[in-house]
N, C-alpha and C positions, 0 to 999 in steps of 0.2 A: 347671717343670720337672725343669730338671737340678739347680735347689738341692732338690729330693724327692729325687731319686734320691740325691743325692750325701748324704745322711740315711741311706739306705738303708729308701727309704719306696717305695709305690709303690700306685699303680691298679690294678683289678681289669683293666681294659684294657692295660697297663704287662704286667705276670704272663703274661696271656694274650698278648702278641704275642711276649714273650718265647719262653715254650714252644711254640707254635705253629712258630716259628724251629728249635726244637730236632725237628722231627717231628713234636708231641702238638698233640692235639686236648682242646678241653676237652669236659668231657660235658653236657652241655643236658638233651639230651634223653632222656625214659623210654628209650628205644632204646640211647642213650649212656650212660647210667647204670646199666641193667640187663645192658649187657656186661663195662663195670669190676669190675662187683660178681663176677659168673661169674669173670673174670681173675685177680680179686685171692682169690675163694673160693677158684681151683682153685691156687694158685699158694701163698698162707700156711699155714702149720697152724693156724690160731686161727679161730673164728666172724667176720667179715663182719660189720661193720653191716649196720640191716634198710634194705631197698631206699627204704623213707620216711624216714630219716635221713641216708642219703644225698643224696636228692633234697632234701631240707631242710636239709641242710646247705651244697649247691649253690648252692640260689637266695639264702639267704642273705647268703654270701662271692661270688658271680661266679666265684671263683679258686680251687678248691678240689681238684675232681675233673679227671684228664687222662690219657687215654688215649692208647697209640704202637701203631699196627699197618699192621707190611709184611705181605707176604707168606710170610714165612717168623716172622716173630717181634712179640712184643708187649710189653708195659711200660704201666703206671701208676704213678703218681705224688698219693697224695693229703696234703691238707696244710690247716692256718686255723690264721689267729692265733686265740690264747687269749683269750676275756674273762675278767677274773677269777675270775666265779664259777668258768667250765669250769677255770682253773687248777687251784683250789682243792682241787675235785671231782676233775680227773684224778689229782691226788698223794691223794686222801685214797680213791682207787680207787672213784668212783660211773659206773654207766653211763653211754655216752655222750647227751650232749643236744644237739640242735640251737644251743640257743643256747649252748651252749657255744662257736660259734666266731664268727670276726665278721671285717670283710674285715683285711688289712696295713694298717696305718697309720702314722701319727707318734703317735700314742697306744699304740701297740700294745707292748704289753712280752713277751709269749714271745708262740710258737709251739708247734704239735706237727705230726709229720712221721707224720698218721696212719696212713698205708701206702705202698710200693711194693716192686716187681718186676719181675722179667722171665722169659720164659722160657727164655730163650739167655746165653748169654756178653752176645753183643752188647747186646739189650734192655736185659740188668743194667747196662752199663756204658754207654746211652745214657741209662737211669734219675739214674744216678749222675752223671755229666756233668751235667746237668738241674739237677738238685739243689745239685750243687757253686758251679755258677752264678747261682742265683735267691739261695744261702747270700749268696755273695759281693755280688751286684746288691742285690736287695732285703729281706734277712731280716739282714744284718751287725749292727744295736741291738737285737735283740729274741735271745733265750735261747730254745731248741727243746728240747724235750721230743720222746720219741722210743723205742720199743719194741720191742729186738730177740727176731726168734721162730727165726732159725738161730746157728748161729756164725759162716757169711759175712756174717750183715747184723752181728753183734757187732763181727766185725773192719772193719767199713765204718763203722759209725758210730765209731770209735775214731779213724779218718782225720779224721772231722768235728769232733773235739772233743769228742767223750763219753769220758767218764772212764768211774769204775765207776756202776755203776746206784745209782739213789738210792731204788730198791727192789728188791731182790734178787728178791722172790719176785713177783711181776707183768715184770720185763726191762725195767721205767721208768729212762729214763737222760735226764740236762740234759747241754747245751751251753751256756756262755756264750756271751752278744753275742761274737761276731768281736771289737770294739775290746776290751771287757774280756777277751780273751785275747791278745790283742796287745799292753795295758800288765802284763800276769804274766809274758810272756818276756822 
């Protein structure tokens, strides 16, 4: 188990345990996924994937959708490893399909930070702190794709190693694996 973590790989259970420790809950039930989608749709200026797609991705990976709710704040994180087909389709601007997603593991080459947000500064900070922890602990060995949907999101992405968009029209960014960034500096 330790050797696996040192390579940056993790099981769904390890990722879930980490996020639970950060105050997030996995969205496994239909109600959780609907609440996740409602919050994401309220916070993001883009159309969120349909409920059926969200359910299929969560079922396929076991660790893609997480929600953090307190009395006065809510935040969400959505991510998954990309299958080789998924990576090609994402870059080609194809609509998201559930088979793009796969669980993170040693063979993963890339991942997609599908969406994140918080409805207060505190919730936004909690989301970014959790994402930074996951990036270092579990996803250091993969490059990550993400889209900027706001100027604040774009600024935050630059702090995660996303340089310039690889597709300016869609705001798609790529951050190389952390090990590649460290070797380049």
